[in-house]
C-alpha angles and dihedrals in degrees: 000000000000117000121226134168118219124196113195138165144116124307116283093019096117103262096141096050091047091049091051092050094048093045091054094049100039102039093251139145127214128245110196115223099189123125093216103036089067089072124087111237097026099105118130095027094051095044094241113180117251125266089249091055090048089053091049093052123015113244127200131205095026116129094001099130139058117235090230090069130052116244107209136199088257090057089049094051091049094048094038092054090050091051093048093049092048092051094046091052088057093047090249122140113240110223110194110199132179149091102247095107098185092055094046093049091048090053102038108021096049096242120167118246114220112254094215115145120213115279106209095188093051092045091052091053094045092047089067090066127082122249089252092055092047091049093049090053093048092047089056095046102035113014094174093056091043090056093063104029126099100258092203097052109093093185093059093039092053092048092050090050091046090057098044092046092049098045103027086217135106112252144256099044117206122236121213095247148026122214092219136073100221132195105206116207120182131199119203142149138199109278095251091051094045091048088054091050090050091050095050093044092052091051089050093050091050091050091048093055111274092149091049090051092055092043089053092052091052091049090052089059102261103150115246088229090060093051092047089052090055088067137209114037094011094047098048098039090050091051089050092050089050089057093246094125140013122258091250092051090046092054095045096046092044092052091051091047091053090050090052090048091053089052091052090049092054090047088058097045096045089068089071117077097188096073117113104217103210131212096210148323095294091052091050092049091050093052093045094050093049090049093050092047090054091061099035 
């Protein structure tokens, strides 16, 4: 059995800093499991760690995809497995860290990804509906997926409907095994504390140039529709730059959207009873060392 550490939790809960600390102490390297950090050019808005942090601890699956193409969960599983196997061959501990629960489960819990090819005719029909209409339909057909999906993201809603209509089954489907022995560590905070962290982090990203980052992507020819589909920071800043909302409204609505996203993330992770919810870095190190000693 191959041993892997996973650090999961809602956005702004401190996953990246914990992963860096553990990697330094345990001779590990980090595999990012974030559906936006895989793209080149999405830096501030996706919360990508700095170049200095990447030099201090090697990171994998950052900046591996072009924004003009969609990087799917299947791509992530393929590349994630390669990264894990490479690290294990070098006696390095893979530390998978991120908040994209579906991707992490597909990689580490051995869950089957739906082999449903794109259906252009269906997509064309569904594209005529509003996000609210798409979400209502998904909620009726697949309530579990609806509970954790971004209800304002028509691209993801259409894909979820495409899958459920093609398979007639709720996804993801669970396999009977996982090839990895995983230590699951979770970071979380009381809602009031997490909301404060989200607020302060958003202010910091805006001060550091989030709006300039999105403006630069638009100037480079990235379609506004593509950025809106990426959600959260990229959606709301794009709408602001298009003149569809004021800066104040953008900031307020974006903060609420991030809070709602954090709630959906916790809804996903709470289904799993094998997660060690940690109280801090020292607690995580203690659990990790005991776990490693057990298999040494």
